[in-house]
PAZA-742747 format. One record per residue (C-alpha): residue number from 1; x, y, z. Coordinates in nm, 2 decimals. Example, Ala and Ser with C-alpha at 12.3 -4.5 7.8 and 13.67 -1.06 7.14 Angstrom:
2
pos;xx;yy;zz
1;1.23;-0.45;0.78
2;1.37;-0.11;0.71
% end
This chain:
297
pos;xx;yy;zz
1;12.01;-0.46;9.23
2;12.33;-0.37;9.14
3;12.61;-0.26;9.38
4;12.72;-0.02;9.20
5;12.52;0.30;9.11
6;12.26;0.27;8.90
7;12.04;0.58;8.71
8;12.03;0.96;8.83
9;12.29;1.06;9.07
10;12.29;1.42;9.13
11;12.61;1.61;9.15
12;12.63;1.84;9.49
13;12.86;2.10;9.62
14;12.93;2.18;9.99
15;12.69;2.45;9.99
16;12.38;2.55;10.21
17;12.15;2.50;9.92
18;12.28;2.19;9.83
19;12.29;2.04;10.16
20;11.86;2.17;10.17
21;11.79;1.98;9.86
22;11.99;1.64;10.03
23;11.79;1.68;10.33
24;11.42;1.76;10.14
25;11.47;1.48;9.81
26;11.70;1.23;10.01
27;11.86;1.10;9.58
28;11.94;0.77;9.60
29;12.33;0.88;9.46
30;12.48;1.22;9.47
31;12.83;1.29;9.37
32;13.06;1.55;9.49
33;13.38;1.68;9.34
34;13.68;1.59;9.60
35;13.71;2.02;9.69
36;13.43;2.05;9.81
37;13.44;1.67;10.00
38;13.78;1.89;10.12
39;13.61;2.20;10.24
40;13.34;1.98;10.40
41;13.62;1.77;10.61
42;13.76;2.11;10.70
43;13.45;2.19;10.90
44;13.42;1.91;11.09
45;13.22;1.73;10.84
46;13.21;1.39;10.67
47;12.98;1.19;10.42
48;12.78;1.02;10.70
49;12.74;1.36;10.88
50;12.65;1.56;10.56
51;12.46;1.32;10.39
52;12.11;1.16;10.45
53;12.14;0.80;10.54
54;11.94;0.74;10.21
55;12.23;0.85;10.00
56;12.51;0.65;9.86
57;12.78;0.88;9.80
58;13.04;0.90;9.54
59;13.34;1.13;9.52
60;13.51;1.20;9.25
61;13.89;1.40;9.09
62;13.77;1.54;8.76
63;13.80;1.91;8.85
64;13.94;2.15;8.63
65;14.33;2.16;8.57
66;14.42;2.41;8.86
67;14.24;2.20;9.09
68;14.33;1.83;8.93
69;14.72;1.87;8.87
70;14.86;1.99;9.20
71;14.67;1.74;9.39
72;14.89;1.47;9.58
73;14.78;1.09;9.63
74;14.91;1.15;10.01
75;14.94;1.48;10.22
76;15.28;1.67;10.15
77;15.29;1.84;10.42
78;15.11;2.10;10.25
79;14.79;1.99;10.12
80;14.59;1.70;10.21
81;14.61;1.39;10.02
82;14.35;1.21;9.80
83;14.43;0.94;10.00
84;14.33;1.14;10.31
85;14.06;1.25;10.18
86;13.91;0.90;10.08
87;13.99;0.78;10.43
88;13.89;1.10;10.60
89;13.54;1.15;10.44
90;13.43;0.84;10.41
91;13.26;0.87;10.06
92;13.04;0.51;10.02
93;13.28;0.52;9.62
94;13.59;0.67;9.47
95;13.67;0.77;9.15
96;14.05;0.85;9.18
97;14.36;0.96;9.03
98;14.16;1.21;8.72
99;14.43;1.34;8.50
100;14.36;1.54;8.17
101;14.43;1.38;7.88
102;14.28;1.66;7.62
103;14.28;1.57;7.27
104;14.52;1.78;7.18
105;14.79;1.64;7.32
106;15.01;1.44;7.11
107;14.99;1.08;7.18
108;15.26;1.01;7.39
109;15.13;1.28;7.63
110;14.79;1.14;7.64
111;14.92;0.82;7.73
112;15.14;0.93;8.01
113;14.85;1.11;8.17
114;14.68;0.79;8.15
115;14.93;0.62;8.33
116;14.96;0.84;8.54
117;14.57;0.81;8.60
118;14.55;0.40;8.58
119;14.86;0.39;8.85
120;14.70;0.67;9.07
121;14.40;0.43;9.09
122;14.63;0.12;9.19
123;14.79;0.26;9.49
124;14.42;0.42;9.58
125;14.26;0.08;9.57
126;14.55;-0.08;9.71
127;14.57;0.16;10.03
128;14.18;0.16;10.06
129;14.23;-0.26;10.14
130;14.52;-0.22;10.32
131;14.32;0.01;10.58
132;14.02;-0.20;10.57
133;13.87;0.10;10.45
134;13.49;0.06;10.32
135;13.51;0.25;10.05
136;13.50;0.10;9.70
137;13.64;0.25;9.37
138;13.49;0.35;9.04
139;13.82;0.36;8.78
140;13.81;0.61;8.44
141;13.85;0.45;8.12
142;13.99;0.69;7.88
143;13.83;0.69;7.49
144;14.08;0.91;7.30
145;14.33;0.59;7.15
146;14.34;0.25;7.15
147;14.65;0.21;7.39
148;14.47;0.45;7.60
149;14.21;0.25;7.64
150;14.39;-0.08;7.67
151;14.56;0.02;7.94
152;14.28;0.10;8.13
153;14.11;-0.24;8.03
154;14.39;-0.43;8.11
155;14.41;-0.22;8.46
156;14.04;-0.24;8.54
157;14.05;-0.62;8.52
158;14.37;-0.66;8.72
159;14.17;-0.47;8.99
160;13.89;-0.66;8.95
161;13.62;-0.41;8.83
162;13.35;-0.49;8.62
163;13.24;-0.12;8.62
164;13.43;0.25;8.50
165;13.34;0.61;8.49
166;13.38;0.77;8.18
167;13.42;1.19;8.18
168;13.19;1.33;7.89
169;13.27;1.68;8.01
170;13.53;1.72;7.73
171;13.27;1.65;7.46
172;13.10;1.96;7.50
173;13.39;2.20;7.59
174;13.66;2.18;7.41
175;13.61;2.43;7.20
176;13.45;2.21;6.88
177;13.09;2.20;6.97
178;12.86;2.01;7.11
179;12.96;1.64;7.02
180;12.69;1.40;7.10
181;12.77;1.21;6.80
182;13.08;1.14;6.86
183;13.02;1.09;7.24
184;12.79;0.83;7.13
185;13.05;0.62;6.91
186;13.30;0.60;7.21
187;13.07;0.52;7.46
188;12.95;0.23;7.22
189;13.31;0.14;7.09
190;13.41;0.13;7.51
191;13.11;-0.15;7.54
192;13.22;-0.36;7.24
193;13.60;-0.36;7.35
194;13.56;-0.37;7.73
195;13.33;-0.70;7.65
196;13.63;-0.84;7.47
197;13.92;-0.69;7.72
198;13.77;-0.72;8.03
199;13.73;-1.04;8.11
200;13.63;-1.01;8.50
201;13.31;-0.91;8.36
202;13.24;-1.23;8.17
203;13.05;-1.18;7.82
204;12.93;-0.88;7.88
205;13.08;-0.49;7.86
206;13.18;-0.27;8.11
207;12.89;-0.13;8.28
208;12.92;0.30;8.27
209;12.86;0.60;8.49
210;12.88;0.86;8.23
211;13.03;1.20;8.44
212;12.89;1.57;8.35
213;12.65;1.38;8.14
214;12.22;1.38;8.29
215;12.03;1.39;7.97
216;11.78;1.18;7.87
217;11.79;1.24;7.53
218;12.18;1.17;7.51
219;12.17;0.86;7.75
220;11.87;0.67;7.56
221;12.06;0.69;7.27
222;12.38;0.53;7.43
223;12.47;0.16;7.47
224;12.30;-0.04;7.74
225;12.62;-0.05;7.90
226;12.54;0.26;8.01
227;12.37;0.24;8.39
228;12.41;0.53;8.53
229;12.43;0.88;8.47
230;12.56;1.21;8.68
231;12.58;1.62;8.70
232;12.31;1.83;8.75
233;12.17;1.95;8.39
234;11.90;1.73;8.28
235;11.93;1.91;7.92
236;11.96;2.21;7.71
237;11.66;2.38;7.85
238;11.64;2.22;8.19
239;11.90;2.12;8.46
240;11.75;2.00;8.81
241;11.94;2.26;8.97
242;11.81;2.51;8.76
243;11.46;2.40;8.84
244;11.52;2.34;9.27
245;11.47;2.64;9.47
246;11.53;2.52;9.86
247;11.50;2.86;9.95
248;11.17;2.96;9.80
249;11.02;2.58;9.74
250;10.88;2.37;9.94
251;11.02;1.99;10.04
252;10.77;1.82;9.87
253;10.82;2.06;9.57
254;11.14;2.01;9.52
255;11.08;1.61;9.56
256;10.87;1.61;9.28
257;11.15;1.75;9.03
258;11.40;1.54;9.13
259;11.15;1.25;9.07
260;11.07;1.35;8.72
261;11.49;1.36;8.69
262;11.44;1.02;8.81
263;11.20;0.86;8.62
264;11.29;1.02;8.26
265;11.68;0.88;8.35
266;11.55;0.56;8.45
267;11.29;0.55;8.12
268;11.66;0.59;7.92
269;11.85;0.31;8.09
270;11.66;0.05;8.04
271;11.91;-0.24;8.20
272;11.96;0.00;8.56
273;11.79;-0.22;8.80
274;11.72;0.09;9.03
275;11.51;0.25;8.73
276;11.21;0.02;8.85
277;11.22;0.03;9.25
278;11.31;0.38;9.26
279;10.97;0.51;9.02
280;10.72;0.29;9.21
281;10.85;0.48;9.50
282;10.81;0.83;9.37
283;10.44;0.71;9.22
284;10.40;0.58;9.56
285;10.47;0.88;9.74
286;10.30;1.14;9.43
287;9.99;0.96;9.53
288;9.97;0.99;9.84
289;9.98;1.38;9.82
290;9.74;1.40;9.58
291;9.53;1.19;9.76
292;9.59;1.41;10.05
293;9.55;1.76;9.88
294;9.22;1.60;9.76
295;9.10;1.53;10.09
296;9.22;1.89;10.21
297;9.00;2.03;9.95
% end
């Protein structure tokens, strides 16, 4: 089994409905944006207190710009910094220091944003190491230009990471339509290039987590390097968050809905070792419930 996330990763927020979902389903992996983690910290919660013991918790800095740009790495006297959130919230994994590099930026501006992201990633990783924190870093890798990608590969290799996150939302929401083919081409490019550029992976490419992409129909078309997908939407017609209604559904119904998501994602990602184990558990539990229903009838 991989030491990094594999398979389906549920995107959750700090609301009551999401907490009810977590308590009922106990997903193997969940990802939360840092401002929701900060909100929980203000309530006196941590990853350990708010998430089920069975769930591996990931925090992420990919948010809309009016939240992303001002966040300091450390407390500046006005705002809790990213490092402070990691230290206090104590997630299992953290995706640090994202900075938007929109495609309508010129190359120099995009490169500067990528440099800020990589510098922040190193700073957060060093802080975690220096203070003996148990949180592990998942770095972002940017896709737009060769210079950006090379900077990411070099930083990731220096840190010794075999795993990275790719933010996919810009392929769906940048005003140019739904660019699935372009996304798939870029994922293939990352797999091909990283196999050469990141020595720590040996003869293998970086293993990739897609952030804001959970659709099995898309994931199954990607390279084998993609081993995990995160989000709420499973497809254009159905997302787990729209299909799970904690206030009206019983826990077993929520578990069935999300188990279907996990199975479909696992089938789309043949190199994700978590798939087989989790699917076996889901099917065993479903079989027990069916036998119990037949006994009652």
